[in-house]
Kinemage of the C-alpha trace (Angstrom):
@kinemage 1
@onewidth
@group {chain A} dominant
@subgroup {mainchain}
@vectorlist {calphas} color= white
{ca met a 1} P 0.120 -2.233 4.959
{ca tyr a 2} L 3.316 -2.709 6.659
{ca asn a 3} L 3.850 -0.707 10.022
{ca val a 4} L 0.314 0.875 10.210
{ca pro a 5} L 0.749 3.948 12.422
{ca ser a 6} L -0.659 3.457 15.992
{ca asp a 7} L -3.604 5.696 16.975
{ca lys a 8} L -1.266 7.613 19.387
{ca ile a 9} L 1.056 8.682 16.530
{ca leu a 10} L -1.884 9.543 14.336
{ca ala a 11} L -3.295 11.642 17.195
{ca glu a 12} L -0.128 13.773 17.289
{ca ile a 13} L -0.638 14.882 13.702
{ca pro a 14} L -2.219 18.347 13.452
{ca lys a 15} L -5.978 18.481 12.190
{ca leu a 16} L -6.572 19.573 8.586
{ca gly a 17} L -5.967 23.425 8.253
{ca glu a 18} L -4.020 23.738 11.395
{ca gln a 19} L -0.675 24.312 9.551
{ca asp a 20} L -2.309 26.814 7.127
{ca gly a 21} L -0.394 29.933 6.839
{ca glu a 22} L 2.841 28.245 7.580
{ca his a 23} L 5.637 28.908 4.991
{ca thr a 24} L 6.120 25.528 3.134
{ca arg a 25} L 9.591 25.100 4.364
{ca asp a 26} L 8.211 25.296 8.072
{ca thr a 27} L 5.465 22.835 7.543
{ca met a 28} L 5.960 19.802 9.925
{ca ile a 29} L 5.993 16.403 8.284
{ca tyr a 30} L 4.680 13.659 10.674
{ca leu a 31} L 4.574 10.476 8.517
{ca his a 32} L 6.241 9.194 5.368
{ca phe a 33} L 4.456 6.299 3.500
{ca phe a 34} L 6.184 4.537 0.534
{ca ile a 35} L 6.044 1.729 -1.973
{ca gly a 36} L 8.138 1.462 -5.186
{ca gly a 37} L 8.853 4.911 -6.630
{ca cys a 38} L 5.902 6.600 -4.609
{ca asp a 39} L 6.179 8.516 -1.500
{ca trp a 40} L 3.543 10.311 0.642
{ca tyr a 41} L 4.619 12.726 3.261
{ca val a 42} L 1.816 13.644 5.790
{ca ala a 43} L 1.506 17.062 7.301
{ca glu a 44} L -2.100 17.064 8.533
{ca tyr a 45} L -4.979 14.557 9.395
{ca asp a 46} L -8.564 14.929 9.556
{ca gly a 47} L -8.702 12.133 12.254
{ca lys a 48} L -10.716 9.656 10.024
{ca asp a 49} L -9.346 9.084 6.550
{ca thr a 50} L -7.981 12.136 4.890
{ca phe a 51} L -4.360 13.256 5.001
{ca phe a 52} L -2.885 16.477 3.588
{ca gly a 53} L 0.781 16.453 2.442
{ca tyr a 54} L 3.229 15.953 -0.210
{ca ala a 55} L 2.985 13.180 -2.877
{ca ile a 56} L 5.536 11.999 -5.294
{ca ile a 57} L 4.148 9.378 -7.667
{ca asn a 58} L 6.567 7.182 -9.775
{ca his a 59} L 9.598 9.346 -9.131
{ca asp a 60} L 8.051 12.071 -10.965
{ca leu a 61} L 9.358 15.111 -9.137
{ca asp a 62} L 8.029 17.600 -11.764
{ca met a 63} L 4.294 16.561 -11.057
{ca ala a 64} L 4.826 15.979 -7.263
{ca glu a 65} L 2.545 18.340 -5.186
{ca trp a 66} L 0.858 19.205 -2.031
{ca gly a 67} L -2.640 17.812 -1.733
{ca tyr a 68} L -5.033 15.383 -0.069
{ca phe a 69} L -4.911 11.713 0.004
{ca ser a 70} L -6.795 9.001 1.607
{ca phe a 71} L -5.575 6.672 4.401
{ca ser a 72} L -7.736 3.804 3.459
{ca glu a 73} L -6.559 3.967 -0.227
{ca leu a 74} L -2.913 3.994 1.164
{ca lys a 75} L -3.721 0.839 3.252
{ca ser a 76} L -5.313 -1.063 0.159
{ca leu a 77} L -2.482 -0.311 -2.417
{ca lys a 78} L -0.508 -3.176 -3.650
{ca leu a 79} L 2.273 -3.274 -6.128
{ca ser a 80} L 2.235 -6.503 -8.337
{ca gly a 81} L -0.472 -7.825 -6.041
{ca val a 82} L 2.251 -8.536 -3.378
{ca phe a 83} L 4.073 -5.610 -2.035
{ca glu a 84} L 2.219 -3.262 0.310
{ca val a 85} L 2.450 0.464 1.274
{ca asp a 86} L 4.892 0.833 4.244
{ca cys a 87} L 5.038 3.601 6.865
{ca glu a 88} L 8.403 4.345 7.941
{ca ser a 89} L 8.851 4.214 11.682
{ca arg a 90} L 9.679 7.099 13.796
{ca arg a 91} L 13.021 5.608 14.543
{ca phe a 92} L 14.043 6.217 11.035
{ca phe a 93} L 11.711 9.130 10.067
{ca pro a 94} L 11.350 11.481 12.982
{ca val a 95} L 8.916 14.479 12.752
{ca gln a 96} L 10.632 17.185 10.721
{ca lys a 97} L 10.352 20.229 8.736
{ca ala a 98} L 9.658 19.813 4.966
{ca asp a 99} L 12.832 21.614 4.046
{ca asn a 100} L 14.756 18.751 5.807
{ca ile a 101} L 13.336 16.278 3.213
{ca lys a 102} L 15.365 16.133 0.168
{ca leu a 103} L 12.713 14.883 -2.109
{ca ile a 104} L 10.403 17.683 -1.115
{ca val a 105} L 13.106 20.195 -1.840
{ca arg a 106} L 14.135 18.658 -4.988
{ca gly a 107} L 10.410 18.721 -6.101
{ca gly a 108} L 10.923 22.507 -6.104
{ca val a 109} L 8.114 23.331 -3.630
{ca ile a 110} L 10.131 24.897 -0.893
{ca trp a 111} L 10.205 28.629 -0.724
């Protein structure tokens, strides 16, 4: 994985369930992982290996959804055995509300 988030950045992410009850548009997104046509947006973290957030696989916005995904699996993914998942740095991807992220809005899950 390129640009593995630091322990300090990971510690800033709310624990699983802490944003429950938030309107989807108000859910804060803390990290963006990507490779090829796949994007994972992180809203919560258990502090060990499980993220909760929004996933878009192979540019398929119709099937994109909120759910759980594994940090260790993201770190192990490779495209064509060469390209690794990248984590966008805070310089280019600041913490922001879900409704500020065009791909999440285009996925039709903002209400």
